[in-house]
N, C-alpha and C positions, 0 to 999 in steps of 0.2 A: 679425630680420637678412635682407636680401635675398639674393637668389640672383644669382650670377654671370652676367652675360650670356651667351646662348648663343653658340658659334662654330660655322659651319656646318661647315666643312670642305667634303665633297663632297655633303652633304645640306643641302637647302635650310631655313632656319628658319620654322616655322610660326606662323601668329598664335596670341597668348594668349587665355585666356577674358575673359567679361566681368567688368570691375571690381567694377561693383554689381548682380548679377542682380535682376531683379524678385520679390516674391512672388506665386503664382498666384492669381487670383481665387477658386478653392476650393482649400483648404489639402489636403495629403496625408493620407491616414488613418494613426492612430497605427501605428508598425511598418514602415512602408513602405521597401522595399528597393531601392535604386540598383543595377541588376544589372550594370550596365556603366560603369565610367569607368577613369581613369587618373590616376597623379600624376609628377610631374618633379620630383624635388629636385636638391640640389646634386650635378653631375656628378664633382667631385671626389670624391665619397663611393661614389656609385652611376653607375659609367662608362657611357659609350654606346659601343655596338658600332660599329665601322668601316663594316660593311655593315648601312645603315641607307637608310630611304626617306626620312626628315625628321629635322631638328633640333628639338626642342620649344622651345617658349619656358617659362618658368619657371612651375610649377604645384604647389605643394607640398601637404602634407595638410592643412595650416592654412588654407589658402586653400580648398581643398575642402569642409571642414567647415563654413565660413561659408557656403557657398552650399545645403550641405545643410540647413543652420538655417532660411535664408532660406524654401527650397521647402518643407521638411518632409521630407526622407530623415531616417530614424533608423538604417537598416542599410546596409551596402553590400558591395557586391564588386567589389574593386578586380583588375582585369586587368593583370598585369604587362606594359606597352608593349612592343611588338617592337623597340625600339631600345635593350633591354637584354638582348635575346637569351636567353641560357639563365640567366643571372646574375637570380635572384629573389629577392635580399636585401630591396628597397626594399618589395616587397609584403609579405612577411614580419615587416618591421618595423611598417610601418602596422597590420598585422593584429594584432600584437602589443601596440600602442601602443593601439589601440582596444578590443580584447579580442574573442575569437570569439563572444561574444553578441552582437556587433555588426557583424563584418567576416569575411567570407569572402576567398576570392582565385581566380584563375585565371593559368595561368602557361605559359612556354615550356619544353620540354625536349628535351634530344637523343633520339634514337632509341635509343641508347647505356644512357640514364640507369639509373644502379646502383637497386637496391632500397632501399640505405641512403639514398639521397637522396631516393626517392620517399618513404620513412616520415618523412624530416625533413619533408618538403613536407607532408605530411598533418596531422602533429603541429601543423604551423605553420597550418592552417587554408586551406590551399590543397584543391579538389574539382574541379578540372578543367584541361584541357591545351588551348591555343589553337593552330590551325593557320591559316595565310592564303597565299592566292596574291595577295594584293593588296600587303601591305607586307613588307619583308625582315625577317629576323630571329627568326621562329619555325621555319622549313621549312614546306614547302607540303603538298596532300592527297596527294601520293606516300608519305608517311609516315602517313597513316591507320591501316593496320592494324597496322603495327609500333609506333606510339603506344598504340593500343587495348589492342594485346596486352599491354604494359608495365603498363597502369594500369589494366587489367580486376578485379585481385583488390583493389584500395583502393575500387572502387565511383564512382570519377571518370568524367564525362564527356569526351568531345572536343566542342571549339567550333570551329566551323567560320566562317571569314571569306573570302569568296569575292571575286573581284574585280566578279563579275557574277552573278545568280542563273541564267544559262544554262550556267553552267558544273555545273551539280547535275544536269543533262540526262544527262551523261555518266557521273556517279558515281551515278546511282538505284542500280543494283544492287549495289554497292558499300555503299551506305549501309545499304540494306537488311538486309546480313549483316552489319555491324559488331557487335563484341561489348560495347560501351559503350552507354550512354545519349550522343545526339547534341545539341547547342543550335547554332543558327544564327544567327550575328551578324545585327543591323541588317535584319529581315524578310527574309532570305535573301540582301540585297543587289542586291533586283530595284528596278530604275528606274520611276518613274511612269511614263514614256512606254511602258514595256513592257505594263503593264496586267496583270489579273488573268488572262487568258487566258493570258497567256505559257508558253512551254514551261517553262522554271525554275520559274516561281512554281507552276505545277500539279504539279511534282515536288514541292515544299514540302509544298503541300497533299495530297498524299499520304502524303509521309510522315507527317505529323501522325496521318493516319487508320491507316496500317500498323502503325505503331510507338507503344506507349504511353509509351515512354522517350524522346521527340523532344520539342524544346521550341525555340521561337522568341523573339527579344528584338526588343520594338518598341524601337528605337533609332536614330540617325542617318539618320531618315529625310530631314532638311532636304540629304541631300549627293546624294539620287538623285531630287530632286522637281525636275521641270521647271516645272511651276507657281510655284514658290518661296513665300517667306513672305508674308504670314503664316499663311495656311491650308495650303498645301501640297495643294491639293486631289487632285493625281492620286495622292497618295499615301491617301487616305482609303478606297478603295476596295478596297485591298490588305490593310488593317486590318480592316476589316468582315469582309471572308472570312476572314482569321486566327481573328477572334473568335467567328463563327459556325460554324467549322470545330473549333476545339479552345480555348477559353477557360480551361481547365484547364492548358494547357500554354504559356501566353504569361507572360514576364515583362517588366520595362519598364527600360530605361536610360537615363541622362542622357548618357552619353558623354562627359562632362565629362572634359579641358578642351578637347576637340573638335578633337584634333590631327590634322595632314595637311591643316589649311586654309590657303591662302596668298592673298594680294593677286591679285583683286578681290575674292574671298570675303568672306563677311560671317558672323561667328561669333555662332551663336544664342545667345538668354537663355534660362535654365534656365526661368525663370517662363513665358516664354512657350511654352517645349515643353510643359512641363505643363497650361498650359490647352488647348493642340491636342489633346493625349493626351485630356483630361476631356470635351472636345466628341466626339472619337472613339468613346470610350467611355463614355457619359450612365449607364447602369445600374450605380448603386452597388455592388450585389453582385458585378459583373464586376470593377470597377475594385479591389475589395477582393481578390478571386482574384488579379489579375496585380499587385497591388503589394506584397501581404502573405504572403498564403497560399501561391500558387505558388513564391516564391523560397525560402520556409522548406522547402518538399519538395524542392526541386532542390538547392540548397546545406546543408541541414542545419541551419538555424535553429531553436532552441528556438521552438514555436509560441507565441504571446500569449495 
C-alpha cells in the first residue's frame, strides 16, 4: 500500500531515496550494520511535529529493507528522525518487527523524561539519545549534560549532530567531562573544504584519543563535500585521518533515505556510497571492524 503524499505545511518536502539502488562492486561482509538510517511511515499513524526542519518523502521500512538486501546490510540502527520529536514509536515498532538481534535504535527524549519511559525504551532496543543543532525536534547541545545524567544508568550514549564541526571547539571541555559515551554523527559534520587541520576536526581527533568511549560515524559525507560525486575526493583525507587514529571506534551508516535534501540536490545511491567507503578503507580487517565488530560493541548486538 502506498503512503499518503506528504503535505509540507511550513517545512519543505525533501527528496525521496533512489528507487533501485545498485549492488556495490564488493558486497558487504556478513553481519554488516547500517549504523545510521531513518524511516518515514504513514503520518496518520506516526505524526510529524509542527516544529520541524523538513517534511519527508515516503520511506517505509519495507523499502529500506530492500535497499539493505541489495547492498548487504543484515543489521540496522534506526535513528528516530527529528520530525517525530520525542515520539519514538515508529522506531520501537521497527525494532520489534525486525527483532533485537537485527535492530537497535537511537531516539530523541525530553530532558525531563521519566525513568519509566527510559526503561520502556531500553527494553525496546534503544541505546542512545540524539541531540542536534542542525535540525529542529530533538533539542540541542545545551541539553548535553541534562540528557547524559538521565541516561547514564542505562549505559546509553549521547549522539551529537552539529551543523558544522567548528561548534566542537567551544564544546571540547564539556565533551571531555560528559559522563556517557559520545557518538559523533557524519564525520563530526566537518566539511571537505575545511580539511584535516581545521579546528573542529582536530577536536574530534583529540576526543578519539582522550576518551576510549568516543565513536564517529562514517556517513553523510556527500552533503559536506565540495568536490562532489562520484569520488568526494575532499572527504577522503578526513576518513583517512579517522581510520589512522581509531579504526576501532568507527562505524558506517547509509543515512538512508538521505532526508533534508532538496532540488537541485541529488540523492546518492547506496551502492555507490558503499563503493566509495570500500575504496577509502581497502584493508579488509579494518572494514570488518567498522562494519561488524565496532557496532556490535557500541549497540550491544550479539557477536557473530
